[in-house]
ROFINU-534404 format. One record per residue: residue in three letters; x, y, z of N, C-alpha, C in turn. Coordinates in steps of 0.02 Angstrom, whole numbers, m for minus. Example, Ala and Ser with C-alpha at 12.3 -4.5 7.8 and 13.67 -1.06 7.14 Angstrom:
<recs>
(rec 'ALA', (660, m284, 390), (615, m225, 390), (660, m165, 390))
(rec 'SER', (642, m112, 354), (684, m53, 357), (645, 2, 394))
</recs>
This chain:
<recs>
(rec 'UNK', (m121, m1834, 1115), (m119, m1772, 1151), (m119, m1715, 1102))
(rec 'UNK', (m166, m1670, 1109), (m171, m1612, 1064), (m120, m1560, 1084))
(rec 'UNK', (m93, m1527, 1035), (m46, m1473, 1050), (m71, m1409, 1018))
(rec 'UNK', (m62, m1355, 1053), (m81, m1290, 1026), (m23, m1261, 987))
(rec 'UNK', (m38, m1233, 930), (13, m1199, 890), (m4, m1125, 890))
(rec 'UNK', (41, m1086, 919), (30, m1015, 923), (72, m980, 869))
(rec 'UNK', (42, m931, 836), (79, m892, 787), (68, m818, 800))
(rec 'UNK', (112, m778, 774), (107, m706, 783), (48, m679, 741))
(rec 'UNK', (17, m627, 767), (m39, m595, 732), (m25, m521, 720))
(rec 'UNK', (m75, m485, 698), (m67, m414, 680), (m42, m371, 738))
(rec 'UNK', (m58, m389, 798), (m38, m348, 856), (27, m372, 889))
(rec 'UNK', (64, m415, 855), (127, m440, 881), (180, m387, 874))
(rec 'UNK', (199, m355, 928), (245, m298, 927), (312, m317, 896))
(rec 'UNK', (338, m374, 912), (403, m394, 887), (408, m395, 811))
(rec 'UNK', (351, m411, 778), (351, m412, 705), (363, m344, 674))
(rec 'UNK', (351, m291, 713), (359, m223, 688), (422, m190, 715))
(rec 'UNK', (453, m219, 765), (514, m191, 795), (577, m210, 756))
(rec 'UNK', (576, m265, 723), (634, m288, 685), (635, m254, 616))
(rec 'UNK', (691, m255, 584), (695, m226, 517), (650, m264, 469))
(rec 'UNK', (622, m228, 422), (576, m258, 375), (611, m297, 320))
(rec 'UNK', (575, m346, 293), (598, m382, 234), (590, m335, 175))
(rec 'UNK', (642, m324, 135), (635, m275, 81), (589, m298, 24))
(rec 'UNK', (550, m249, 0), (506, m260, m58), (512, m198, m102))
(rec 'UNK', (521, m207, m166), (524, m150, m212), (498, m170, m280))
(rec 'UNK', (460, m126, m310), (439, m134, m379), (440, m64, m410))
(rec 'UNK', (469, m58, m469), (480, 8, m497), (460, 14, m570))
(rec 'UNK', (464, 76, m593), (446, 94, m662), (376, 69, m680))
(rec 'UNK', (330, 79, m634), (261, 56, m644), (222, 108, m684))
(rec 'UNK', (182, 84, m731), (135, 127, m767), (67, 114, m737))
(rec 'UNK', (48, 156, m689), (m15, 147, m654), (m67, 198, m677))
(rec 'UNK', (m57, 226, m735), (m101, 279, m760), (m175, 258, m758))
(rec 'UNK', (m190, 197, m778), (m259, 174, m779), (m277, 132, m718))
(rec 'UNK', (m232, 128, m669), (m246, 93, m607), (m216, 24, m604))
(rec 'UNK', (m193, 6, m544), (m166, m61, m533), (m167, m78, m459))
(rec 'UNK', (m165, m142, m444), (m163, m167, m376), (m93, m194, m362))
(rec 'UNK', (m66, m177, m304), (m3, m206, m281), (m20, m252, m222))
(rec 'UNK', (m5, m317, m229), (m18, m365, m176), (50, m384, m147))
(rec 'UNK', (57, m374, m82), (120, m389, m48), (121, m462, m25))
(rec 'UNK', (180, m493, m23), (184, m563, m1), (175, m572, 74))
(rec 'UNK', (186, m519, 113), (176, m520, 185), (144, m453, 205))
(rec 'UNK', (120, m449, 266), (92, m386, 293), (148, m334, 297))
(rec 'UNK', (132, m273, 278), (183, m220, 278), (193, m189, 347))
(rec 'UNK', (254, m161, 356), (269, m118, 414), (261, m46, 391))
(rec 'UNK', (288, m32, 333), (287, 35, 304), (288, 29, 228))
(rec 'UNK', (266, 82, 194), (266, 84, 120), (288, 153, 99))
(rec 'UNK', (331, 157, 48), (349, 221, 17), (324, 221, m54))
(rec 'UNK', (289, 275, m73), (265, 284, m141), (307, 340, m172))
(rec 'UNK', (334, 327, m231), (377, 375, m265), (347, 390, m333))
(rec 'UNK', (335, 454, m346), (306, 475, m410), (360, 509, m451))
(rec 'UNK', (381, 478, m505), (432, 506, m550), (401, 546, m607))
(rec 'UNK', (335, 544, m613), (302, 578, m669), (313, 653, m664))
(rec 'UNK', (321, 686, m720), (335, 758, m719), (278, 800, m744))
(rec 'UNK', (224, 770, m767), (167, 810, m789), (135, 846, m731))
(rec 'UNK', (115, 908, m742), (88, 950, m688), (28, 919, m653))
(rec 'UNK', (m10, 879, m689), (m70, 848, m659), (m61, 773, m648))
(rec 'UNK', (m1, 748, m651), (12, 676, m646), (23, 654, m573))
(rec 'UNK', (m27, 665, m531), (m23, 641, m463), (m28, 565, m462))
(rec 'UNK', (2, 535, m412), (m6, 464, m398), (m60, 459, m345))
(rec 'UNK', (m116, 427, m361), (m171, 417, m315), (m163, 349, m281))
(rec 'UNK', (m169, 348, m215), (m159, 287, m177), (m220, 274, m133))
(rec 'UNK', (m246, 213, m136), (m302, 193, m95), (m291, 124, m67))
(rec 'UNK', (m332, 106, m19), (m327, 40, 12), (m380, m8, m13))
(rec 'UNK', (m418, 13, m64), (m466, m31, m98), (m473, m4, m169))
(rec 'UNK', (m501, m45, m212), (m512, m23, m281), (m562, 34, m282))
(rec 'UNK', (m612, 30, m240), (m662, 83, m236), (m630, 148, m211))
(rec 'UNK', (m578, 142, m170), (m545, 201, m143), (m515, 247, m196))
(rec 'UNK', (m493, 219, m252), (m463, 260, m305), (m510, 271, m364))
(rec 'UNK', (m571, 244, m360), (m618, 249, m415), (m673, 300, m400))
(rec 'UNK', (m661, 362, m420), (m710, 415, m414), (m737, 426, m343))
(rec 'UNK', (m694, 418, m294), (m714, 434, m225), (m661, 480, m196))
(rec 'UNK', (m669, 500, m136), (m618, 541, m103), (m581, 502, m50))
(rec 'UNK', (m582, 436, m55), (m549, 393, m6), (m480, 371, m30))
(rec 'UNK', (m439, 421, m47), (m371, 408, m71), (m327, 466, m47))
(rec 'UNK', (m263, 459, m57), (m218, 516, m48), (m174, 522, m109))
(rec 'UNK', (m144, 581, m118), (m105, 594, m179), (m31, 605, m162))
(rec 'UNK', (11, 582, m208), (82, 598, m206), (95, 639, m269))
(rec 'UNK', (118, 701, m259), (125, 747, m315), (177, 726, m366))
(rec 'UNK', (172, 757, m426), (222, 743, m478), (287, 779, m463))
(rec 'UNK', (339, 765, m503), (402, 799, m496), (391, 874, m504))
(rec 'UNK', (429, 913, m466), (422, 986, m474), (472, 1010, m526))
(rec 'UNK', (475, 1073, m538), (515, 1102, m591), (589, 1086, m590))
(rec 'UNK', (618, 1075, m531), (689, 1061, m529), (704, 986, m528))
(rec 'UNK', (657, 946, m554), (666, 874, m562), (670, 835, m497))
(rec 'UNK', (647, 864, m442), (645, 825, m379), (587, 777, m379))
(rec 'UNK', (602, 715, m366), (550, 663, m363), (510, 673, m299))
(rec 'UNK', (445, 663, m304), (401, 669, m246), (390, 600, m216))
(rec 'UNK', (391, 595, m150), (379, 530, m119), (345, 539, m51))
(rec 'UNK', (316, 485, m27), (282, 485, 37), (289, 416, 69))
(rec 'UNK', (307, 415, 133), (312, 352, 170), (257, 351, 223))
(rec 'UNK', (222, 295, 228), (171, 287, 280), (183, 222, 317))
(rec 'UNK', (168, 222, 381), (174, 162, 423), (105, 130, 430))
(rec 'UNK', (94, 77, 392), (29, 43, 393), (39, m33, 387))
(rec 'UNK', (m8, m70, 414), (m6, m143, 406), (m62, m163, 359))
(rec 'UNK', (m43, m174, 297), (m91, m193, 245), (m63, m250, 203))
(rec 'UNK', (m106, m281, 164), (m85, m335, 120), (m85, m314, 47))
(rec 'UNK', (m116, m257, 32), (m122, m233, m37), (m136, m159, m38))
(rec 'UNK', (m118, m127, m93), (m136, m57, m105), (m157, m51, m178))
(rec 'UNK', (m193, 2, m193), (m215, 17, m261), (m188, 85, m280))
(rec 'UNK', (m159, 90, m340), (m130, 153, m363), (m155, 169, m433))
(rec 'UNK', (m156, 234, m448), (m174, 256, m516), (m148, 326, m528))
(rec 'UNK', (m151, 347, m591), (m136, 416, m609), (m67, 427, m638))
(rec 'UNK', (m15, 399, m609), (53, 412, m631), (75, 359, m681))
(rec 'UNK', (112, 380, m732), (138, 333, m781), (209, 311, m766))
(rec 'UNK', (237, 336, m710), (305, 316, m690), (312, 322, m615))
(rec 'UNK', (302, 267, m579), (306, 269, m506), (337, 205, m479))
(rec 'UNK', (359, 209, m417), (389, 152, m382), (351, 141, m316))
(rec 'UNK', (351, 79, m293), (324, 62, m227), (378, 22, m191))
(rec 'UNK', (398, 46, m133), (449, 13, m92), (417, 1, m23))
(rec 'UNK', (430, m58, 7), (400, m73, 71), (447, m113, 115))
(rec 'UNK', (435, m109, 180), (466, m153, 229), (411, m201, 251))
(rec 'UNK', (424, m265, 246), (374, m315, 262), (389, m349, 328))
(rec 'UNK', (336, m369, 363), (342, m410, 423), (348, m483, 400))
(rec 'UNK', (349, m529, 447), (347, m600, 430), (276, m627, 438))
(rec 'UNK', (227, m583, 444), (158, m604, 454), (124, m620, 388))
(rec 'UNK', (92, m678, 382), (58, m695, 320), (1, m646, 305))
(rec 'UNK', (m12, m634, 242), (m63, m585, 224), (m133, m608, 246))
(rec 'UNK', (m142, m671, 260), (m206, m696, 284), (m225, m663, 350))
(rec 'UNK', (m176, m635, 386), (m190, m602, 450), (m229, m537, 441))
(rec 'UNK', (m224, m506, 382), (m258, m442, 370), (m301, m443, 308))
(rec 'UNK', (m295, m494, 267), (m331, m496, 203), (m405, m506, 216))
(rec 'UNK', (m444, m455, 202), (m516, m460, 215), (m556, m452, 151))
(rec 'UNK', (m526, m467, 93), (m563, m464, 30), (m617, m517, 32))
(rec 'UNK', (m678, m497, 18), (m734, m545, 16), (m764, m559, 84))
(rec 'UNK', (m738, m529, 137), (m764, m540, 203), (m823, m493, 214))
(rec 'UNK', (m877, m519, 240), (m935, m478, 254), (m917, m423, 304))
(rec 'UNK', (m936, m362, 290), (m923, m307, 336), (m852, m280, 330))
(rec 'UNK', (m819, m292, 274), (m750, m269, 265), (m744, m195, 279))
(rec 'UNK', (m696, m176, 322), (m689, m106, 339), (m643, m69, 291))
(rec 'UNK', (m616, m101, 240), (m574, m68, 191), (m606, m68, 123))
(rec 'UNK', (m672, m62, 121), (m707, m65, 58), (m704, 0, 20))
(rec 'UNK', (m683, 54, 51), (m684, 118, 19), (m748, 155, 32))
(rec 'UNK', (m794, 125, 68), (m859, 157, 80), (m864, 187, 150))
(rec 'UNK', (m815, 174, 193), (m819, 199, 262), (m762, 247, 278))
(rec 'UNK', (m739, 285, 227), (m686, 333, 238), (m617, 303, 232))
(rec 'UNK', (m614, 237, 226), (m550, 204, 216), (m550, 179, 145))
(rec 'UNK', (m501, 199, 107), (m505, 179, 38), (m439, 165, 9))
</recs>
């Protein structure tokens, strides 16, 4: 007798209603770019830029192409004159992010219990997070 095994997917509301599994990585030197791969799909992510150089923005994209000479990224500003750290929290369900520009930054996230295979579309034909369709 065959049995069906059901598992939660990206649209499973309960996976986002409960508190997230903590994830943190700090003191990153992302000046020349780096990829952060999460062990599970995210609920939310906070990017913290500790860099104090006036032009030391932290660039964040959802693909490598997104941070490589395109406009498919967003920026988190450097510390301002009174040493306040700049940060930004976004609510997104992703398996990875790409960062560059800052030589001192942190990435903190709340994770679901969903495997990254639920959203990981690297190498999939027609990937909508390639950085070429406004998502980067």
